[in-house]
C-alpha positions in Angstrom: -16.2 -7.5 31.9 -14.0 -6.6 28.9 -11.4 -8.3 26.6 -7.8 -8.0 27.7 -4.8 -7.5 25.4 -5.0 -11.2 24.3 -8.7 -10.9 23.3 -9.6 -12.9 26.4 -12.3 -11.8 28.9 -11.3 -10.5 32.3 -12.7 -8.3 35.0 -12.8 -4.6 34.5 -11.1 -4.2 37.9 -8.2 -6.7 37.9 -8.2 -9.4 40.6 -5.4 -9.3 43.1 -3.9 -12.5 41.8 -3.9 -11.0 38.3 -1.9 -7.9 39.5 0.5 -9.9 41.6 1.1 -12.6 39.0 4.3 -12.5 37.0 2.6 -12.0 33.6 0.3 -9.1 34.5 0.2 -6.4 31.8 1.8 -3.7 34.0 5.0 -5.5 34.7 5.3 -7.4 31.4 5.3 -4.4 29.1 6.6 -0.8 28.9 5.4 2.2 27.1 7.7 4.4 24.9 6.4 7.9 24.4 6.5 8.9 20.8 5.5 12.3 19.2 4.0 10.5 16.2 2.2 7.5 17.5 1.7 8.4 21.2 2.6 5.4 23.3 4.5 2.5 21.7 4.2 -0.6 23.9 6.7 -3.4 23.9 7.3 -6.5 25.9 10.0 -6.3 28.6 9.3 -9.4 30.8 8.2 -12.9 30.2 8.6 -16.4 31.7 11.9 -17.1 33.4 14.7 -17.1 30.8 12.4 -16.0 28.0 13.7 -13.6 25.3 11.5 -10.6 25.0 11.2 -7.7 22.6 13.2 -5.6 25.0 16.2 -7.9 24.5 16.0 -7.3 20.7 15.6 -3.6 21.1 18.5 -3.4 23.6 20.8 -5.5 21.4 23.9 -3.7 20.1 22.6 -4.0 16.5 19.3 -2.1 17.1 20.9 0.4 19.6 23.4 1.2 16.8 20.5 2.8 14.9 20.6 5.6 17.5 23.8 6.7 15.8 22.5 6.9 12.2 20.3 9.9 11.2 17.0 9.1 9.6 17.6 12.0 7.1 21.0 11.1 5.7 22.2 14.7 5.1 18.9 16.8 5.4 19.6 17.2 9.1 22.3 19.7 8.1 19.6 21.7 6.4 16.6 21.2 8.7 17.8 22.0 12.3 15.0 20.1 14.1 15.4 16.9 12.0 17.8 15.3 14.4 15.8 12.0 14.6 17.6 8.8 14.0 16.8 5.4 12.5 16.2 4.2 16.0 13.0 6.3 16.5 11.9 5.3 13.0 12.2 1.5 13.5 10.3 1.7 16.8 7.5 3.5 14.9 7.5 0.9 12.2 7.3 -1.9 14.8 4.3 -0.1 16.3 2.6 0.3 12.9 3.1 -3.4 12.3 0.8 -4.1 15.3 -1.7 -1.6 14.1 -1.7 -3.2 10.6 -2.1 -6.7 12.0 -4.9 -5.7 14.3 -6.9 -4.5 11.3 -5.7 -7.0 8.6 -5.3 -10.3 10.4 -8.8 -11.6 9.9 -8.8 -10.8 6.2 -5.3 -12.4 5.9 -6.6 -15.6 7.6 -9.7 -15.6 5.4 -7.6 -15.2 2.2 -4.9 -17.6 3.3 -6.3 -20.2 5.7 -2.9 -21.7 6.2 -1.6 -18.6 7.9 -0.3 -19.1 11.4 -1.7 -17.6 14.6 -2.1 -13.9 15.0 0.6 -14.0 17.6 3.0 -15.4 15.1 2.1 -13.0 12.3 2.2 -10.0 14.6 5.5 -10.9 16.2 7.0 -11.7 12.8 5.9 -8.3 11.3 6.9 -6.3 14.4 10.4 -7.8 14.2 10.6 -7.1 10.5 9.6 -3.5 11.1 12.1 -3.2 13.9 15.0 -4.7 12.0 14.3 -3.6 8.4 17.0 -0.9 8.6 19.5 -2.8 10.8 22.0 -3.1 7.9 22.2 0.7 7.2 25.6 2.4 7.3 26.5 6.0 7.9 24.3 8.4 5.8 21.8 5.7 5.1 21.0 5.2 1.4 24.0 7.4 0.4 26.2 4.7 2.0 24.5 2.1 -0.1 25.3 3.9 -3.4 28.8 5.1 -2.5 30.2 2.3 -0.5 28.2 -0.9 -0.3 27.5 -1.1 -4.0 31.2 -1.7 -4.8 30.8 -5.1 -3.0 27.4 -5.9 -4.6 25.7 -5.1 -1.3 22.7 -3.1 -0.1 21.6 -2.4 3.4 18.8 -4.9 2.9 21.2 -7.7 2.1 23.4 -6.8 5.0 20.4 -6.6 7.3 19.2 -10.0 6.3 22.7 -11.4 7.0 22.7 -9.7 10.4 19.3 -11.2 11.3 20.3 -14.7 10.3 23.8 -14.7 11.7 23.7 -12.4 14.7 20.1 -12.1 16.0 18.5 -15.4 14.9 19.1 -17.1 18.3 17.2 -14.4 20.2 14.5 -14.0 17.6 13.6 -17.7 17.5 12.9 -17.6 21.2 10.4 -14.7 21.2 7.0 -15.8 22.4 4.8 -12.8 22.6 4.1 -9.1 21.8 2.0 -6.6 23.7 -1.2 -7.8 22.0 -0.9 -11.6 21.2 1.2 -14.7 21.8 2.6 -17.5 19.6 0.8 -20.8 19.7 2.5 -23.5 21.8 3.7 -25.4 18.7 5.0 -22.3 16.9 8.5 -20.9 16.8 9.5 -17.7 15.0 11.5 -18.2 11.9 14.3 -15.6 11.6 14.7 -16.5 7.9 11.2 -15.3 7.2 12.1 -11.9 8.8 15.2 -11.7 6.7 13.2 -12.4 3.6 10.5 -9.9 4.4 12.9 -7.0 4.7 14.6 -7.6 1.3 13.4 -6.2 -2.1 11.0 -8.6 -3.8 12.3 -11.0 -6.5 9.4 -12.8 -8.2 11.5 -15.9 -8.9 11.9 -16.4 -5.1 8.3 -16.2 -4.2 7.4 -19.8 -5.2 9.4 -21.0 -2.3 7.3 -19.1 0.3 3.7 -19.5 1.5 1.1 -17.1 0.2 0.4 -15.5 3.6 4.0 -14.5 3.8 4.0 -13.1 0.3 0.9 -11.1 1.3 2.7 -9.7 4.4 5.6 -8.6 2.3 3.4 -6.0 0.6 3.4 -4.2 4.0 7.2 -3.7 3.6 7.6 -3.5 -0.2 4.6 -1.8 -1.7 3.0 1.5 -2.4 2.0 2.2 1.2 3.9 0.2 3.8 4.5 0.3 7.5 7.9 1.7 6.7 6.9 4.6 4.5 3.8 5.4 6.4 6.0 6.0 9.5 8.7 8.0 7.8 6.3 10.3 5.9 4.6 11.2 9.2 7.9 11.4 11.2 9.9 13.3 8.6 7.1 15.8 7.9 6.7 16.4 11.7 10.4 16.6 12.6 11.3 19.0 9.7 8.4 21.2 10.4 6.8 20.5 7.1 3.5 19.2 8.6 2.3 18.0 12.0 -0.1 15.5 10.4 0.6 15.1 6.7 -1.9 12.4 5.8 -4.8 10.4 7.3 -3.1 7.2 8.6 -6.3 6.0 10.3 -8.4 6.2 7.1 -5.7 4.5 5.0 -5.6 1.5 7.4 -9.3 1.4 7.9 -10.0 0.9 4.2 -7.3 -1.7 3.7 -7.7 -5.5 3.8 -6.3 -8.6 2.3 -8.0 -10.5 -0.6 -6.6 -13.6 -2.3 -4.9 -11.3 -4.8 -3.0 -9.4 -2.1 -3.2 -6.1 -0.1 -6.3 -4.3 -1.3 -7.8 -0.9 -0.7 -11.5 -0.1 -0.8 -12.4 2.6 -3.3 -13.5 4.8 -0.4 -9.9 4.9 0.8 -8.5 6.1 -2.5 -8.6 9.7 -1.4 -6.4 8.9 1.6 -4.0 6.9 -0.6 -3.6 9.7 -3.2 -3.0 12.2 -0.4 -0.3 9.9 1.1 1.3 9.5 -2.3 1.3 13.2 -3.0 2.7 14.1 0.4 5.5 11.5 0.0 6.4 13.0 -3.3 6.4 16.5 -1.8 8.8 15.4 0.9 11.2 14.1 -1.7 11.1 17.4 -3.5 11.1 19.7 -0.5 13.2 17.7 2.0 15.1 14.7 0.8 16.1 16.4 -2.5 16.2 20.0 -1.2 18.7 22.0 -3.3 21.0 22.5 -0.4 20.8 18.9 0.6 21.9 17.9 -2.9 24.8 20.4 -2.7 26.0 18.6 0.5 25.5 15.2 -1.1 27.7 16.4 -4.1 30.5 17.4 -1.8 30.1 14.2 0.2 30.4 12.2 -3.0 33.9 13.4 -3.6 34.9 12.9 0.0 33.5 9.4 0.1 35.4 8.5 -3.2 38.7 9.6 -1.7 38.1 8.4 1.9 36.2 5.2 1.8 39.2 2.9 2.0 39.9 4.5 5.4 36.3 3.9 6.7 36.3 0.1 6.5 38.9 -2.3 5.2 37.0 -4.3 2.6 33.7 -6.1 2.4 31.5 -5.4 5.5 29.7 -8.8 5.0 32.9 -10.6 5.9 33.3 -8.8 9.3 29.9 -7.9 10.7 31.2 -7.3 14.2 33.5 -4.6 12.9 30.7 -3.2 10.7 28.5 -2.9 13.8 31.0 -0.3 15.2 30.8 1.8 12.0 28.1 4.4 12.5 27.6 8.0 11.4 28.7 9.2 14.8 31.9 7.2 14.7 32.7 8.2 11.1 32.2 12.0 11.9 34.4 11.7 15.0 37.1 9.9 13.1 37.2 12.3 10.1 37.3 15.3 12.5 40.7 14.0 13.8 42.2 13.5 10.4 43.4 17.0 10.0 45.8 16.4 12.9 47.2 13.2 11.4 50.9 12.6 10.8 49.9 11.1 7.4 49.9 13.8 4.7 47.1 12.0 2.8 44.8 11.8 5.9 45.7 15.4 6.9 44.6 16.7 3.4 41.4 14.6 3.6 40.8 15.9 7.1 41.0 19.5 6.0 38.3 18.8 3.4 36.1 17.1 5.9 36.6 20.0 8.3 35.2 22.2 5.5 32.1 20.1 5.3 31.7 19.9 9.1 31.9 23.7 9.3 29.1 23.7 6.6 31.3 25.5 4.2 29.8 23.8 1.2 31.9 23.9 -2.0 29.0 23.7 -4.5 26.6 26.6 -5.0 23.1 26.1 -6.4 22.8 27.8 -9.8 19.6 26.6 -11.5 17.1 23.8 -11.9 14.4 22.4 -14.1 12.0 19.6 -13.6 10.0 17.3 -15.8 7.2 14.7 -15.2 7.0 11.3 -16.9 3.7 9.5 -17.6 5.4 6.7 -19.5 8.1 4.5 -18.2 9.6 3.9 -21.6 10.0 7.7 -22.2 11.7 8.1 -18.8 14.2 5.3 -19.5 15.2 6.8 -22.9 15.5 10.3 -21.5 18.9 12.0 -21.2 18.3 12.4 -17.5 19.0 8.7 -16.7 22.1 9.6 -14.8 24.1 12.6 -13.4 26.9 11.8 -15.7 24.8 11.7 -18.9 23.1 15.0 -18.0 26.5 16.6 -17.2 27.9 15.6 -20.6 24.9 17.1 -22.4 25.0 20.3 -20.4 28.7 20.8 -21.1 28.1 20.4 -24.8 25.7 23.3 -24.6 28.2 25.7 -22.9 30.5 28.2 -24.7 33.9 26.8 -25.5 35.6 28.7 -22.7 33.3 27.2 -20.1 33.1 23.6 -21.2 35.7 22.4 -18.7 34.6 24.6 -15.8 34.1 22.9 -12.4 30.4 22.0 -12.0 28.2 19.3 -10.6 24.9 18.0 -12.0 22.4 16.3 -9.7 19.5 14.4 -11.2 16.9 13.5 -8.5 14.0 11.2 -9.2 11.0 10.7 -7.0 8.2 8.3 -7.7 4.5 9.2 -7.6 3.2 5.8 -8.5 4.7 2.4 -9.4 3.7 1.2 -12.9 4.8 -2.4 -12.5 6.4 -4.2 -9.5 5.1 -2.0 -6.7 1.6 -1.8 -8.0 1.3 -5.5 -8.6 1.3 -6.0 -4.8 -1.6 -3.5 -4.3 -5.1 -4.0 -5.4 -8.4 -2.0 -5.5 -11.8 -3.1 -4.4 -14.6 -1.7 -6.6 -17.8 -1.9 -4.6 -20.0 -1.1 -7.5 -18.9 -4.2 -9.4 -17.9 -6.2 -6.2 -14.6 -6.8 -7.9 -10.9 -6.7 -7.0 -8.6 -5.4 -9.7 -5.0 -4.1 -10.0 -4.7 -0.7 -8.4 -3.1 0.5 -11.7 -6.5 0.2 -13.4 -8.0 3.0 -11.3 -8.4 6.3 -13.2 -7.6 8.5 -10.2 -4.4 6.5 -9.6 -3.4 6.6 -13.2 -3.9 10.4 -13.3 -0.7 10.7 -11.3 2.6 10.9 -13.2 4.8 7.9 -12.9 7.7 10.0 -11.7 9.3 13.4 -11.7 12.9 14.3 -12.2 14.7 17.4 -11.1 18.0 18.4 -12.8 20.1 20.9 -10.9 23.4 22.5 -11.7 25.9 23.5 -9.1 29.1 25.5 -9.5 31.7 27.0 -7.3 30.1 30.3 -7.8 27.2 31.8 -9.7 29.3 34.0 -12.1 28.2 32.0 -15.1 24.6 31.5 -14.1 23.1 32.8 -17.4 25.2 30.4 -19.6 24.5 27.4 -17.3 20.8 28.2 -17.2 20.7 28.4 -21.0 22.5 25.1 -21.4 19.9 23.5 -19.0 17.1 25.0 -21.1 18.7 23.5 -24.2 18.8 20.1 -22.5 15.1 20.4 -21.8 14.3 21.7 -25.3 11.1 20.5 -26.8 9.6 19.3 -23.5 7.3 20.9 -21.0 9.3 22.1 -18.1 8.7 23.8 -14.8 11.2 26.4 -13.7 11.5 25.9 -10.0 14.6 28.1 -9.5 12.8 30.5 -7.1 11.2 27.8 -4.9 
């Protein structure tokens, strides 16, 4: 005899009635083949009239994720990185189950008031599946260059979509491939909406401690979100087929009353994960050609965004659902044939981008690491605009007004405050749980690194631009990464 997927005992060879019954495991779930996680199971059938995970996955909101690339513009640079948010959210849903399988007992011990495993697992699976549901074309770029003008982020929109468009189905979910809700439990869509948003400490008093603990799996140093995208993006770009040790990282993680805690034996796996994540930012997300595309896209978005969507997306979610990366790129490709002179001119500029004729050419770059948050905040590299002003001041008079773009990219090695407060370290020698920030290995990492790049329409004035960049970094230790 062996335990089944619900932890109950059943025969090794299923009885005929078990196979024929409606809720046997072969008819009630399907397997999705995934290059990162192997098979991803999800529930496709239940009791008559029951909403299942398949209904959520097949909803228009989740299917919309098929039309938004995971790597917002890096897919123009890495030919094999054609994966979308859809594959990613399925992976995050799967990692939710892996995390709960390992962490639920310690969660229940730390927070006795926590609901059943079925509730916790279903809740976290849906948070993983829906955490990106509010994304627009080009992902985070759309947040910065469109949603921000309405005080929105994709997390805020996602929470609204969950509560206004998906709540009816979500509240009727009863099971996942591994566990079921208790008979007296009903999934709360509001908790899913809260889990996917960025933490605000003043809100936490209104939520139970077990839910606050779970949030560290979506908003912390290592989460079901970034653990999937690091593996997936590294694999799909060809950077690495197995970039860090996911199994070891999960194995040495558990909940304590303080929160998500890692045993000191898992620190090596955590540091490896953090370093690989930082390397991906440098080599993939902030690749010099990716940033050149982003700089061209910035100008196009500034001049085109009124044509993308008429106003605040939160006031017309149904129309926002139809706005995807695919729809946007098809629309702008037609603009050059428009009867409108304005649209025709914009369309010609979009045609240039779609033909990968990038206006801005990489000239030079420097990088600097920060070990102190105060120093970073006071640095001239706080924004592209501040850095550009300083660089222009260092140019010869005849070049001060030349067309150029400055891109300041920041990637985080470790969180000094908010992120780290949700992660803790277990020191076996002292049988003590303490903030992860107190660990010497962890503190040996820089807080962040910034790369400052200059782009121009050509490289004719590369020596002068490089000298101006050197002057900007004067008096600090810099790394010249120009030839990378």
